[in-house]
C-alpha positions as CSV (number, residue, x, y, z in Angstrom):
1,M,-74.8,86.3,-26.4
2,L,-75.9,82.7,-25.9
3,S,-76.8,82.4,-29.6
4,E,-73.2,83.5,-30.5
5,I,-71.8,80.9,-28.1
6,A,-73.9,78.2,-29.7
7,K,-72.8,79.2,-33.2
8,D,-69.2,79.2,-32.1
9,T,-69.6,75.7,-30.6
10,V,-71.1,74.3,-33.8
11,A,-68.4,75.9,-35.9
12,T,-65.7,74.5,-33.5
13,A,-67.1,71.0,-33.9
14,E,-66.7,71.2,-37.7
15,K,-63.0,72.3,-37.5
16,S,-60.0,70.1,-37.0
17,P,-58.2,70.2,-33.6
18,L,-55.2,71.9,-35.1
19,E,-57.3,74.7,-36.8
20,L,-59.3,75.1,-33.6
21,L,-56.1,75.4,-31.6
22,Q,-54.7,78.1,-33.9
23,E,-57.9,80.1,-33.9
24,T,-58.2,79.9,-30.1
25,K,-54.7,81.1,-29.8
26,A,-55.3,84.1,-32.1
27,S,-58.5,84.9,-30.2
28,V,-56.8,84.8,-26.8
29,E,-54.0,87.0,-28.1
30,A,-56.6,89.6,-29.4
31,I,-58.5,89.6,-26.0
32,I,-55.3,90.1,-24.1
33,A,-54.4,93.0,-26.4
34,K,-57.8,94.7,-25.8
35,L,-57.4,94.3,-22.0
36,L,-54.1,96.0,-22.1
37,S,-55.3,98.8,-24.3
38,I,-58.3,99.4,-22.0
39,K,-56.0,99.5,-19.0
40,Q,-53.6,101.9,-20.7
41,Q,-56.3,104.2,-22.0
42,G,-58.3,104.3,-18.8
43,N,-61.6,103.2,-20.4
44,P,-64.4,101.9,-18.1
45,K,-64.0,98.4,-16.8
46,S,-67.5,97.3,-17.9
47,E,-66.0,96.0,-21.1
48,N,-63.7,93.7,-19.2
49,R,-66.6,91.4,-18.1
50,E,-67.4,90.5,-21.7
51,L,-63.7,90.0,-22.6
52,L,-63.3,87.7,-19.6
53,T,-66.2,85.7,-20.8
54,Q,-64.7,85.3,-24.2
55,M,-61.4,84.3,-22.5
56,F,-63.1,81.5,-20.6
57,L,-64.7,80.3,-23.8
58,N,-61.3,80.2,-25.4
59,F,-60.0,78.1,-22.5
60,I,-62.8,75.6,-23.0
61,N,-61.9,75.5,-26.7
62,L,-58.3,74.8,-25.7
63,R,-59.3,71.9,-23.5
64,Q,-61.5,70.5,-26.4
65,A,-58.6,70.9,-28.8
66,N,-56.3,69.1,-26.4
67,R,-58.8,66.3,-25.9
68,A,-59.2,65.9,-29.6
69,I,-55.4,65.8,-30.1
70,L,-55.0,63.1,-27.5
71,I,-57.8,61.0,-29.0
72,E,-56.2,61.4,-32.5
73,E,-52.8,60.4,-31.1
74,E,-54.2,57.3,-29.4
75,K,-55.9,56.3,-32.7
76,T,-52.7,56.8,-34.6
77,K,-50.7,54.7,-32.2
78,T,-53.3,51.9,-32.5
79,E,-53.1,52.0,-36.2
80,T,-49.3,52.0,-36.1
81,E,-49.2,48.9,-33.8
82,L,-51.6,47.1,-36.1
83,A,-49.3,47.9,-39.1
84,K,-46.1,47.0,-37.2
85,S,-47.0,43.4,-36.3
86,P,-46.8,42.0,-39.9
87,V,-43.6,43.9,-40.4
88,D,-42.0,42.3,-37.3
89,F,-43.1,38.9,-38.4
90,T,-41.7,39.4,-41.9
91,T,-38.4,40.7,-40.4
92,L,-38.1,37.6,-38.2
93,E,-38.7,35.3,-41.1
94,L,-36.1,37.1,-43.1
95,H,-33.5,36.7,-40.3
96,N,-34.3,32.9,-40.0
97,L,-33.9,32.5,-43.7
98,M,-30.6,34.4,-43.6
99,Y,-29.3,32.1,-40.7
100,E,-30.4,29.0,-42.5
101,K,-28.7,30.2,-45.7
102,S,-25.5,30.8,-43.7
103,H,-25.7,27.3,-42.2
104,Y,-26.1,25.7,-45.6
105,L,-23.2,27.7,-47.0
106,K,-20.9,26.5,-44.1
107,A,-22.0,22.9,-44.5
108,N,-21.5,23.1,-48.2
109,K,-18.0,24.5,-47.6
110,A,-17.1,21.9,-45.0
111,S,-18.3,19.1,-47.3
112,R,-16.1,20.5,-50.1
113,D,-13.1,20.9,-47.9
114,F,-13.4,17.4,-46.3
115,K,-10.3,15.4,-46.8
116,S,-11.1,11.7,-47.0
117,K,-8.6,8.8,-46.5
118,Y,-9.9,7.3,-49.7
119,P,-8.1,5.7,-51.4
120,N,-5.6,5.3,-48.5
121,I,-7.9,3.3,-46.2
122,D,-6.1,0.6,-44.2
123,L,-7.7,-2.5,-45.6
124,I,-6.4,-5.9,-46.6
125,S,-4.6,-6.1,-49.9
126,E,-6.5,-6.8,-53.1
127,Q,-4.6,-10.1,-53.4
128,D,-5.8,-11.3,-49.9
129,F,-9.3,-10.1,-50.7
130,F,-9.6,-12.2,-53.9
131,S,-8.1,-15.2,-52.1
132,D,-10.0,-15.0,-48.8
133,A,-13.3,-13.2,-49.5
134,P,-16.4,-15.4,-49.9
135,E,-18.0,-15.6,-53.3
136,A,-21.2,-13.9,-52.0
137,I,-19.2,-10.7,-51.5
138,K,-17.0,-10.9,-54.6
139,S,-20.0,-11.6,-56.9
140,Q,-21.9,-8.4,-55.8
141,T,-22.2,-5.4,-58.1
142,L,-22.4,-2.3,-56.0
143,S,-21.2,0.4,-58.5
144,N,-20.7,1.0,-62.1
145,D,-17.2,2.3,-61.5
146,S,-14.9,-0.7,-61.2
147,S,-12.4,0.8,-58.8
148,H,-15.2,2.1,-56.5
149,D,-17.0,-1.3,-56.8
150,L,-13.8,-3.1,-55.7
151,M,-13.4,-0.7,-52.7
152,L,-17.0,-1.3,-51.6
153,K,-16.5,-5.0,-51.8
154,R,-13.3,-4.8,-49.7
155,L,-15.2,-2.7,-47.2
156,N,-17.9,-5.2,-47.0
157,F,-15.4,-8.0,-46.5
158,E,-13.7,-6.0,-43.8
159,L,-17.1,-5.6,-42.1
160,H,-17.7,-9.3,-42.4
161,Q,-14.3,-10.1,-40.8
162,R,-15.0,-7.8,-37.9
163,K,-18.4,-9.3,-37.2
164,E,-16.7,-12.8,-37.1
165,L,-14.1,-11.4,-34.7
166,C,-16.9,-10.0,-32.5
167,K,-18.5,-13.5,-32.4
168,L,-15.2,-15.0,-31.5
169,R,-14.8,-12.5,-28.8
170,V,-18.1,-13.4,-27.3
171,R,-17.2,-17.1,-27.3
172,L,-13.9,-16.4,-25.7
173,E,-15.5,-14.2,-23.0
174,Q,-17.9,-17.0,-22.2
175,Q,-15.0,-19.5,-22.0
176,K,-13.2,-17.0,-19.8
177,K,-16.2,-16.7,-17.5
178,C,-16.4,-20.5,-17.2
179,L,-12.7,-20.7,-16.4
180,L,-13.0,-18.0,-13.8
181,E,-15.9,-19.8,-12.1
182,T,-13.8,-23.0,-12.1
183,N,-10.8,-21.2,-10.6
184,A,-13.0,-19.6,-8.0
185,E,-14.3,-23.1,-7.0
186,R,-10.8,-24.5,-6.9
187,N,-9.5,-21.5,-4.8
188,K,-12.3,-22.0,-2.4
189,F,-11.3,-25.7,-2.1
190,L,-7.7,-24.7,-1.6
191,S,-8.5,-22.2,1.0
192,S,-10.4,-24.8,3.0
193,L,-7.7,-27.4,2.4
194,L,-5.4,-25.9,5.0
195,V,-7.9,-26.4,7.7
196,H,-8.5,-30.0,6.6
197,L,-4.7,-30.6,6.5
198,K,-4.3,-29.2,10.0
199,S,-7.1,-31.5,11.3
200,L,-5.6,-34.4,9.5
201,K,-2.2,-33.7,11.0
202,K,-3.7,-33.4,14.4
203,A,-5.5,-36.7,14.0
204,S,-2.3,-38.4,12.8
205,L,-0.3,-37.5,15.8
206,P,-1.3,-40.6,17.9
207,V,-0.5,-42.8,14.9
208,Q,3.0,-41.2,14.6
209,S,3.5,-41.7,18.4
210,Q,2.5,-45.4,18.1
211,L,4.8,-46.0,15.1
212,S,7.6,-43.9,16.7
213,L,7.7,-41.5,13.8
214,Q,9.3,-38.1,14.1
215,N,6.8,-35.3,14.1
216,Q,7.2,-32.1,12.2
217,K,8.4,-30.2,15.3
218,K,11.3,-32.6,15.8
219,L,12.1,-32.5,12.1
220,K,12.2,-28.7,12.3
221,Y,14.7,-28.9,15.2
222,H,16.8,-31.4,13.3
223,N,17.0,-29.1,10.3
224,L,17.9,-26.1,12.5
225,A,20.6,-28.2,14.2
226,E,22.5,-28.5,10.9
227,L,23.2,-24.7,11.3
228,L,24.4,-25.0,14.9
229,P,28.1,-24.3,15.6
230,P,30.0,-27.6,16.4
231,P,30.0,-27.2,20.2
232,L,26.2,-26.6,20.4
233,Y,25.7,-29.4,17.8
234,V,27.6,-31.8,20.1
235,I,25.4,-30.8,23.1
236,Y,22.2,-31.2,21.0
237,S,23.3,-34.7,19.8
238,Q,24.3,-35.9,23.2
239,F,21.1,-34.8,24.9
240,M,19.1,-36.3,22.0
241,A,21.0,-39.6,22.3
242,Q,20.4,-39.6,26.0
243,K,16.7,-39.1,25.6
244,E,16.3,-41.8,22.9
245,A,18.6,-44.4,24.5
246,F,17.5,-44.1,28.1
247,E,14.0,-42.4,27.7
248,E,15.2,-39.5,29.7
249,N,12.5,-37.0,30.7
250,I,13.9,-34.1,28.8
251,D,13.0,-32.1,25.7
252,I,15.5,-30.4,23.4
253,E,14.7,-27.4,21.2
254,V,16.7,-25.3,18.8
255,S,15.6,-21.6,18.9
256,G,16.9,-18.4,17.3
257,S,16.8,-16.6,14.0
258,L,17.0,-18.9,11.0
259,N,17.8,-16.1,8.6
260,D,20.7,-14.8,10.7
261,A,22.1,-18.3,11.1
262,Q,22.0,-18.9,7.3
263,S,23.7,-15.5,6.7
264,Y,26.4,-16.4,9.3
265,A,26.9,-19.8,7.7
266,R,27.4,-18.2,4.3
267,Q,29.9,-15.7,5.7
268,Q,31.9,-18.6,7.3
269,A,31.9,-20.5,4.0
270,E,33.2,-17.5,2.1
271,Q,35.9,-16.9,4.7
272,N,37.0,-20.5,4.6
273,S,37.2,-20.5,0.8
274,E,39.2,-17.2,0.9
275,N,41.6,-18.7,3.5
276,L,42.0,-21.8,1.3
277,R,42.8,-19.7,-1.8
278,M,45.4,-17.8,0.2
279,E,47.0,-21.0,1.3
280,I,47.2,-22.3,-2.2
281,D,48.7,-19.0,-3.4
282,D,51.3,-19.3,-0.6
283,E,52.2,-22.8,-1.7
284,D,52.5,-21.6,-5.3
285,N,54.9,-18.9,-4.3
286,D,57.1,-21.7,-2.9
287,G,58.1,-19.7,0.1
288,K,59.9,-17.1,-2.0
289,R,57.5,-14.4,-1.3
290,Q,55.3,-14.2,1.7
291,R,51.7,-13.1,1.1
292,K,50.6,-10.2,3.3
293,R,47.7,-11.4,5.3
294,P,45.3,-9.0,6.9
295,K,46.1,-8.2,10.4
296,K,43.5,-9.2,13.0
297,E,42.2,-6.2,14.8
298,G,41.7,-6.2,18.5
299,F,38.3,-7.2,19.9
300,D,36.0,-4.4,21.1
301,E,34.2,-4.9,24.4
302,G,30.8,-5.3,22.7
303,G,32.1,-7.9,20.2
304,L,33.6,-10.2,22.9
305,Y,30.3,-11.5,23.9
306,E,28.8,-11.9,20.4
307,V,26.5,-14.9,20.4
308,H,25.6,-17.3,17.6
309,P,22.1,-16.7,16.2
310,L,20.9,-20.2,17.3
311,N,20.9,-21.7,20.7
312,V,19.9,-25.0,22.4
313,V,17.1,-25.0,25.0
314,L,16.9,-28.0,27.3
315,H,13.7,-28.7,29.3
316,V,14.4,-30.9,32.3
317,Y,11.3,-32.5,33.8
318,D,10.8,-34.0,37.2
319,D,11.2,-37.8,37.0
320,E,9.4,-38.5,40.3
321,V,5.9,-37.3,39.3
322,P,3.3,-39.5,37.4
323,D,3.2,-37.1,34.4
324,P,6.7,-35.7,34.1
325,K,6.0,-33.3,31.2
326,S,3.2,-31.6,33.2
327,H,5.8,-30.1,35.5
328,D,8.8,-28.3,33.8
329,L,11.4,-28.6,36.6
330,I,14.0,-26.3,35.0
331,M,14.8,-24.9,31.5
332,L,18.4,-24.3,30.5
333,K,19.6,-22.4,27.5
334,F,23.0,-23.2,25.9
335,E,24.6,-20.5,23.7
336,Y,27.9,-20.2,22.0
337,L,30.2,-17.1,22.2
338,L,31.9,-16.7,18.8
339,K,34.9,-14.6,19.8
340,L,35.7,-16.5,23.1
341,N,35.0,-20.0,21.7
342,V,33.1,-21.0,24.9
343,V,29.6,-22.4,25.6
344,C,27.6,-20.5,28.2
345,V,24.6,-21.9,30.1
346,G,21.9,-20.1,31.9
347,I,18.5,-20.7,33.4
348,E,15.8,-19.4,31.1
349,E,13.5,-16.9,32.7
350,S,15.3,-17.1,36.0
351,Q,14.6,-14.5,38.7
352,D,17.5,-15.5,41.0
353,G,20.7,-13.6,41.4
354,L,23.9,-15.0,39.8
355,E,25.4,-15.9,43.3
356,K,22.3,-18.0,44.0
357,N,22.2,-19.8,40.7
358,I,22.0,-23.6,41.2
359,L,24.4,-24.2,38.2
360,C,27.3,-22.8,40.3
361,N,27.1,-25.7,42.7
362,I,26.9,-28.6,40.3
363,F,30.6,-29.3,40.4
364,P,33.1,-27.9,42.9
365,D,35.4,-25.0,41.9
366,D,33.2,-24.2,38.9
367,S,31.3,-20.9,39.5
368,G,31.4,-19.9,35.8
369,L,33.1,-16.5,36.5
370,E,36.5,-17.6,35.4
371,P,37.2,-18.2,31.6
372,P,37.5,-22.0,31.1
373,H,40.7,-22.0,28.9
374,Q,43.8,-19.9,28.3
375,S,42.8,-18.4,24.9
376,A,39.7,-16.9,26.5
377,K,41.7,-15.4,29.3
378,L,44.1,-13.8,26.8
379,I,41.3,-12.3,24.9
380,L,39.6,-10.9,28.1
381,G,42.8,-9.3,29.3
382,N,44.7,-9.2,32.5
383,D,41.9,-9.3,34.9
384,H,40.5,-12.5,33.3
385,A,37.0,-11.5,34.5
386,F,33.9,-12.7,32.8
387,D,30.9,-10.3,32.6
388,E,28.9,-11.0,35.8
389,S,25.8,-9.2,34.5
390,R,25.2,-11.9,32.0
391,T,22.5,-14.5,32.9
392,S,24.6,-17.3,31.3
393,R,28.1,-18.4,32.3
394,P,30.9,-20.5,30.7
395,Y,30.9,-23.5,33.2
396,K,33.6,-26.0,32.7
397,W,31.2,-28.9,32.6
398,A,29.4,-27.2,29.7
399,Q,32.7,-27.1,27.8
400,H,33.3,-30.7,28.5
401,L,29.8,-31.5,27.4
402,A,30.3,-29.5,24.2
403,G,33.5,-31.4,23.3
404,I,35.8,-28.4,23.9
405,E,39.0,-29.9,25.3
406,I,40.5,-27.8,28.2
407,L,44.1,-28.3,29.0
408,P,45.0,-27.8,32.7
409,E,47.3,-25.0,33.6
410,M,49.8,-27.5,35.1
411,S,50.9,-30.8,33.6
412,P,49.3,-33.8,35.3
413,F,52.5,-35.8,34.9
414,F,54.1,-34.7,38.1
415,T,55.8,-36.8,40.8
416,D,53.6,-38.6,43.3
417,R,54.4,-35.9,45.9
418,D,53.5,-33.1,43.5
419,I,50.3,-34.9,42.5
420,Q,49.3,-35.2,46.2
421,N,49.9,-31.5,46.7
422,S,48.1,-30.4,43.5
423,D,44.4,-29.9,43.6
424,T,44.3,-29.0,39.9
425,A,45.7,-32.3,38.9
426,K,43.2,-34.1,41.1
427,D,40.3,-32.2,39.5
428,Y,41.7,-32.9,36.0
429,A,42.0,-36.6,36.7
430,S,38.5,-37.0,37.9
431,A,36.7,-34.5,35.5
432,S,36.1,-36.9,32.6
433,D,34.7,-39.6,34.9
434,H,31.9,-37.4,36.4
435,R,31.0,-34.8,33.7
436,N,28.8,-36.9,31.5
437,V,25.2,-36.2,30.4
438,Q,23.5,-38.5,32.9
439,T,25.5,-37.2,35.9
440,I,24.8,-33.6,34.9
441,L,21.1,-34.2,34.6
442,Q,21.0,-35.9,38.0
443,R,22.9,-33.1,39.7
444,I,20.7,-30.4,38.1
445,R,17.5,-32.2,39.3
446,S,19.0,-32.7,42.8
447,Q,20.1,-29.0,43.1
448,K,16.7,-27.8,41.9
449,K,14.7,-30.0,44.2
450,T,17.0,-29.0,47.2
451,K,16.5,-25.3,46.4
452,V,12.7,-25.8,46.2
453,K,12.6,-27.5,49.5
454,L,14.7,-24.8,51.1
455,T,12.5,-22.1,49.7
456,L,9.4,-23.9,51.1
457,E,10.9,-24.2,54.5
């Protein structure tokens, strides 16, 4: 039995795995058939042991065949991989060559389809080239084709011109840089010049005072005074004359909006020219046809107290102290009401009530609550009441100071008996004697000092 097994093993080693697998399959099928026949015929089971042994040997052969097949498969895979590597490399080279070929074909097509501007390049004309180009460029021979040679020479001349322009640009930029530095230095000097001028102006003030020169502030007020309405201008000129003639301890200022004053002056000039034109037209019509003039509308309540944009501020100093200007005794503001044609006076920054205002007591029967002349009364209406809430009032002495003539309600040319019984005539006769600048300033100082003393007590 063992000898048969050994012979079968040697024979199996000489066969191929496929043949061994086929023989083993046939042997297994034969053994299974014998086992079935023994079972069916009822033969003794002693033969089964030998058949089973042969079956196990066939299983061993199957495992051997399977192992041999796997080894053969691994060997075949290795050989395939070794053979596949050069094929892949050759395929990659083929793809690269095909891509490079496609790129060259596209570049060749683009080169053939390229539309050049030649010979329509924007260059200088041939006449200018022959007249302006240097001999070094014109004498060159760049191509055997005459037309192409001329084009190359013109291109070289164009390049030469552009290089010259670049050099000129560099020189101009350097010049610009120098000019900018010079301008920066001059701007720096100008920015510091204002400080030097202010210090120079401050240093020249004592010299101006010694030479009695008008300083800039006074010149500014004089320029503004030209835009004042006539009544305020009269007040400004009278106080200024009083200060310069008698060295009165006062200061006069003109305050307000310069732009609004200029606008109002332009409106007045246009209105005057329009009125003059209408009068000339009326004269030309020779009275045959009356020109329709625009009707004057009634004054609204807000427009009655319309004030001129500029006003006059008077600083009254105490004349009994060593340094008068160190103590501002009182400050008055004169303003002009355009609709009512009156000058109003008020104490600037006053905290007193109107009934306690010292300006009410400068002259008798002049509280400032009654309009000073008849036209103002007619405009205000039947009650003739002036707005008591205003800080400034139209005092009669202010109208006299402004040159506004006020006629009395009754004629002063009465009989002696009527004159004796008329307080109005007495006041009118003595008004012009007392209401001058010096008297007004004296009474203002006296009233203010008296009030201060009463307050201290």
